[in-house]
Phi, psi and omega in degrees: 000126178250135177229142174252123181248120178228147176104189182216134178279127178231348182205144179237134174225150179249139176285132179285123184294332182292314186264331184059018178229341184258142179246148179221156176285144178293146180263342183268168179288125182258016181305313180299323179294316179294324178296318177297317180299314179297319178298315178299316180298318177299320180294321179296319180293317182292314183282321185289000000 
């Protein structure tokens, strides 16, 4: 599987399942998600 990743994540919003049209800011702590994102970015730089 090949993926091309371009851009930079600066904000996260979730689609509301009830309406499927409204987006909302996450209410939980997103530190683990940002840590994973940073790790992935480091891997892309090293491998790329």
